[in-house]
KEFINU-228719 format. One line per field, with one value per residue (C-alpha): residue number from 1; residue in three letters; x, y, z. Coordinates in steps of 0.25 Angstrom, whole numbers. Example, Ala and Ser with C-alpha at 12.3 -4.5 7.8 and 13.67 -1.06 7.14 Angstrom:
BEGIN
num: (1,2)
residu: (ALA,SER)
east: (49,55)
north: (-18,-4)
up: (31,29)
***
This chain:
BEGIN
num: (1,2,3,4,5,6,7,8,9,10,11,12,13,14,15,16,17,18,19,20,21,22,23,24,25,26,27,28,29,30,31,32,33,34,35,36,37,38,39,40,41,42,43,44,45,46,47,48,49,50,51,52,53,54,55,56,57,58,59,60,61,62,63,64,65,66,67,68,69,70,71,72,73,74,75,76,77,78,79,80,81,82,83,84,85,86,87,88,89,90,91,92,93,94,95,96,97,98,99,100,101,102,103,104,105,106,107,108,109,110,111,112,113,114,115,116,117,118,119,120,121,122,123,124,125,126,127,128,129,130,131,132,133,134,135,136,137,138,139,140,141,142,143,144,145,146,147,148,149,150,151,152,153,154,155,156,157,158,159,160,161,162,163,164,165,166,167,168,169,170,171,172,173,174,175,176,177,178,179,180,181,182,183,184,185,186,187,188,189,190,191,192,193,194,195,196,197,198,199,200,201,202,203,204,205,206,207,208,209,210,211,212,213,214,215,216,217,218,219,220,221,222,223,224,225,226,227,228,229,230,231,232,233,234,235,236,237,238,239,240,241,242,243,244,245,246,247,248,249,250,251,252,253,254,255,256,257,258,259,260,261,262,263,264,265,266,267,268,269,270,271,272,273,274,275,276,277,278,279,280,281,282,283,284,285,286,287,288,289,290,291,292,293,294,295,296,297,298,299,300,301,302,303,304,305,306,307,308,309,310,311,312,313,314,315,316,317,318,319,320,321,322,323,324,325,326,327,328,329,330,331,332,333,334,335,336,337,338,339,340,341,342,343,344,345,346,347,348,349,350,351,352,353,354,355,356,357,358,359,360,361,362,363,364,365,366,367,368,369,370,371,372,373,374,375,376)
residu: (MET,SER,SER,PRO,THR,PRO,PHE,HIS,THR,LEU,SER,LEU,PRO,GLN,HIS,SER,TYR,GLY,LEU,TYR,ALA,GLU,ARG,LEU,ALA,ALA,VAL,PRO,ARG,LEU,LEU,ALA,ASP,HIS,GLY,LEU,ASN,SER,ARG,GLN,VAL,LEU,VAL,VAL,THR,ASP,ALA,HIS,VAL,ALA,ALA,HIS,TYR,LEU,ARG,PRO,LEU,THR,HIS,HIS,LEU,GLU,LYS,SER,GLY,ARG,ARG,VAL,ARG,ALA,ILE,VAL,VAL,PRO,PRO,GLY,GLU,GLN,THR,LYS,ALA,SER,ASP,PRO,LEU,HIS,ASP,VAL,TYR,ASP,ALA,ALA,LEU,THR,SER,GLY,ILE,ASP,ARG,SER,THR,PRO,VAL,LEU,ALA,LEU,GLY,GLY,GLY,VAL,VAL,GLY,ASP,LEU,ALA,GLY,PHE,ALA,ALA,ALA,THR,LEU,LEU,ARG,GLY,LEU,PRO,LEU,VAL,HIS,LEU,PRO,THR,SER,LEU,ILE,ALA,GLN,VAL,ASP,SER,SER,ILE,GLY,GLY,LYS,THR,GLY,ILE,ASN,HIS,ALA,VAL,GLY,LYS,ASN,LEU,ILE,GLY,ALA,PHE,TYR,GLN,PRO,VAL,PHE,VAL,ASN,ALA,ASP,PRO,THR,THR,LEU,ASN,SER,LEU,PRO,LEU,ARG,GLU,TRP,GLN,SER,GLY,LEU,ALA,GLU,VAL,VAL,LYS,HIS,ALA,LEU,ILE,ALA,ALA,PRO,ALA,PHE,PHE,GLU,GLU,LEU,GLN,THR,TYR,HIS,ALA,ASP,VAL,LEU,SER,ARG,GLU,PRO,HIS,ARG,VAL,ALA,SER,VAL,VAL,GLN,ARG,ALA,ALA,THR,ILE,LYS,ALA,ARG,ILE,VAL,ALA,SER,ASP,VAL,HIS,GLU,GLN,GLY,GLN,ARG,ALA,LEU,LEU,ASN,PHE,GLY,HIS,THR,PHE,GLY,HIS,ALA,LEU,GLU,SER,VAL,CYS,GLY,TYR,GLY,VAL,LEU,THR,HIS,GLY,GLU,ALA,VAL,PHE,LEU,GLY,MET,ARG,VAL,ALA,LEU,ARG,VAL,SER,HIS,HIS,LEU,THR,PRO,HIS,PRO,SER,LEU,LEU,ARG,ALA,LEU,GLU,THR,VAL,GLN,ASP,PHE,PRO,VAL,SER,ALA,ALA,ALA,GLN,THR,VAL,ALA,ARG,ALA,ASP,LEU,MET,ALA,SER,MET,GLN,HIS,ASP,LYS,LYS,VAL,LYS,ASP,GLY,GLN,VAL,ARG,PHE,VAL,LEU,LEU,ARG,GLN,ILE,GLY,GLU,ALA,TYR,ILE,THR,ALA,ASP,VAL,PRO,THR,GLU,VAL,ILE,TYR,GLY,ALA,TRP,ALA,ASP,THR,LEU,ALA,GLU,SER,PRO,LEU,THR,LEU,THR,THR,ALA,ALA,GLY,PRO,ASP,GLU)
east: (-11,4,15,23,37,49,57,70,73,85,92,100,107,97,85,79,68,60,59,45,39,24,13,11,-2,7,14,4,6,22,21,14,22,34,28,26,12,12,-1,6,15,23,24,35,34,36,25,27,26,15,7,7,8,5,-10,-10,1,-7,-20,-13,-7,-20,-28,-19,-22,-10,-9,-1,7,12,24,26,39,43,49,63,77,76,67,79,83,82,69,60,66,61,48,46,51,41,29,33,35,22,14,15,25,32,43,34,29,34,40,36,45,36,44,57,71,70,58,64,77,69,59,69,78,65,62,76,76,62,60,74,68,54,51,54,47,52,41,49,42,54,64,76,69,64,77,87,84,73,82,94,90,97,89,92,92,101,110,115,129,124,114,109,119,109,102,102,101,87,81,66,57,54,54,42,44,30,34,22,27,38,27,25,40,43,51,63,63,61,73,82,78,85,98,98,93,105,115,111,113,126,132,127,119,125,114,103,111,111,96,94,103,94,81,85,74,63,69,70,56,50,45,36,42,56,53,50,63,72,67,68,81,87,81,87,101,100,95,106,117,111,110,125,128,117,125,133,146,150,142,130,138,139,124,129,135,132,127,140,139,124,123,133,124,112,118,125,113,103,94,83,90,94,85,94,93,98,110,113,113,123,131,132,137,148,151,151,161,170,169,173,184,190,187,183,172,163,151,153,151,139,133,136,129,117,117,118,105,97,92,96,85,91,91,104,113,128,135,149,160,165,151,149,163,160,146,152,161,148,144,141,152,163,173,185,183,183,171,168,162,154,159,158,169,158,143,140,154,153,164,167,179,185,196,191,199,192,194,187,175,175,175,164,156,158,155,142,137,140,129,119,111,121,133,146,155,170,172,182,178,185,193,196)
north: (249,253,244,237,243,234,235,234,234,226,234,226,231,225,222,227,222,224,216,217,213,212,202,191,199,210,200,203,218,216,207,218,229,222,219,204,204,190,183,170,169,157,156,146,142,130,122,128,142,139,134,148,158,152,154,168,172,165,172,186,183,177,188,197,189,181,166,158,146,141,131,125,118,110,118,117,119,106,113,122,111,108,99,109,120,112,110,125,126,115,122,136,131,124,136,145,155,166,175,185,175,178,168,170,163,162,155,155,154,140,145,158,151,141,150,160,151,146,160,163,152,150,156,162,171,173,185,181,186,181,180,175,169,164,173,168,171,185,190,183,173,180,192,193,184,171,159,144,130,121,110,97,103,116,126,137,132,133,147,161,175,180,192,193,204,206,200,200,195,194,195,187,175,174,171,157,153,142,147,139,146,160,158,151,162,172,167,176,188,186,183,197,204,197,201,215,221,221,230,220,208,216,217,202,200,209,204,189,183,192,188,173,173,181,193,200,214,209,200,211,219,207,202,216,220,206,206,220,216,205,214,224,214,207,221,223,209,203,190,187,192,199,205,196,183,189,184,170,172,159,152,145,137,136,131,120,116,116,107,97,96,95,106,108,102,117,128,138,148,138,134,149,151,140,145,159,153,146,159,167,158,158,173,175,165,173,187,187,198,199,202,188,181,189,185,170,171,177,167,155,160,156,142,131,120,109,94,88,84,81,88,85,97,92,92,107,111,104,110,124,122,122,136,146,155,145,152,145,133,142,143,158,161,173,178,190,199,204,206,214,211,199,194,182,173,160,161,153,141,128,125,138,134,120,126,135,124,115,126,130,116,112,122,118,105,100,92,94,82,84,72,76,78,73,86,88)
up: (-91,-91,-96,-85,-82,-80,-67,-75,-90,-95,-105,-115,-128,-138,-129,-116,-107,-95,-82,-77,-64,-68,-66,-76,-80,-86,-96,-108,-106,-105,-118,-125,-120,-126,-139,-137,-143,-149,-147,-142,-130,-126,-110,-105,-91,-82,-75,-61,-66,-75,-64,-58,-69,-83,-82,-77,-87,-98,-94,-95,-109,-114,-109,-117,-130,-130,-133,-123,-126,-112,-112,-98,-95,-83,-71,-67,-72,-80,-90,-95,-105,-119,-119,-112,-121,-133,-127,-126,-141,-145,-138,-143,-157,-158,-153,-165,-160,-168,-165,-157,-147,-134,-124,-110,-100,-87,-76,-69,-75,-81,-89,-93,-98,-106,-112,-115,-122,-130,-133,-138,-147,-152,-166,-163,-152,-146,-137,-122,-110,-96,-85,-74,-62,-53,-45,-53,-66,-62,-57,-66,-77,-84,-86,-96,-107,-103,-108,-110,-105,-97,-102,-96,-96,-88,-85,-95,-106,-118,-120,-125,-121,-124,-118,-115,-119,-105,-91,-82,-68,-61,-46,-41,-48,-38,-27,-33,-32,-22,-11,-16,-30,-24,-15,-25,-35,-26,-30,-43,-34,-25,-36,-43,-30,-27,-41,-43,-31,-17,-12,-17,-11,3,1,-1,11,20,15,13,21,14,0,3,8,-4,3,-7,-4,-8,-20,-30,-26,-26,-40,-47,-41,-45,-59,-61,-57,-67,-78,-76,-77,-89,-96,-95,-100,-109,-113,-101,-106,-93,-81,-83,-80,-66,-65,-64,-50,-43,-56,-60,-47,-47,-61,-58,-46,-54,-65,-55,-46,-57,-61,-51,-39,-35,-40,-49,-38,-27,-36,-38,-23,-21,-33,-27,-14,-22,-29,-17,-10,-22,-23,-8,-10,-22,-17,-2,1,13,4,-2,11,14,1,3,16,10,-2,8,14,2,3,-7,-6,-15,-11,-6,-18,-20,-31,-36,-36,-49,-55,-51,-57,-70,-71,-69,-81,-89,-84,-95,-88,-91,-101,-107,-97,-85,-76,-73,-60,-55,-42,-32,-27,-18,-18,-31,-38,-46,-56,-65,-64,-68,-58,-46,-40,-41,-26,-23,-31,-25,-11,-14,-19,-7,3,-4,-6,8,13,2,0,-10,-7,-15,-18,-22,-30,-41,-55,-67,-69,-54)
***
């Protein structure tokens, strides 16, 4: 049997790795091809994913002669926290691991971030393999080495860059995603297209209904094209000192919404869709361009299904001050001059941000209050 071939190879100065789209049955062969021959493997997953894929993955691994130690964590963004991380540590350290024991992150972005940070820090580093099962994870979070957990102050503030040995995104795992998760996961696909691939964005516009409804003939193309965009940007800027920061388009605003609303009220993708609406409005105000209005119309067509909730303007502004892109006390925003031309700036008038927040939340399930904060 021939070895699986990656659909893209992410080439980094000191470590390159392949992105594969093979079934879970190929995982043992991929492990062997990459020199991961430890008899024991750690599989970190969540309860929802485990119900679908832990048993078949375990079967394939055990059939190849490996012992599987499965660590199942609760689903949801709340799991990206210190207590669940230490639960993973406890389970791993009582399983007889050594530095050759691979950690297989089976799940979405939360599992990938949590398991990745555990792999980065256990015994000062265990081999990490991403087996993403959600759309966001397959096109974004599993690629590029970002790992970590949230803090009460803000999202993703504790973590490390830690690259996997390889990533294998089984396309059939997307079939079990709830429709809301699929649709919200498209936020990262749309974001990649907006910042770097105008032709891809036009395709997403043309086939919007097919993409939303998960037409099989569109899924593979969308996933692989979006993942390749992410990989190419990461390869040019591994530690987010320049171009890679453009991948945060919509995220400064989206992370603020997640933090203020409480993790889990909005899916991450829904928060990013709203964040991109804000960012596109700010972008068009600063540098008007017809393509930005077309982009806003398209982004508005993606549903946001959160329950009604009131958020305070002052809380959103305060949350943005804790964003990772804050430098010298100034929030730096990723904006667009036109589709495919992203840039970073801290020079955005406060009233422009207020107006973009107000217009965006007025068309969402969220209500914005304008009570002044202590520094307004």
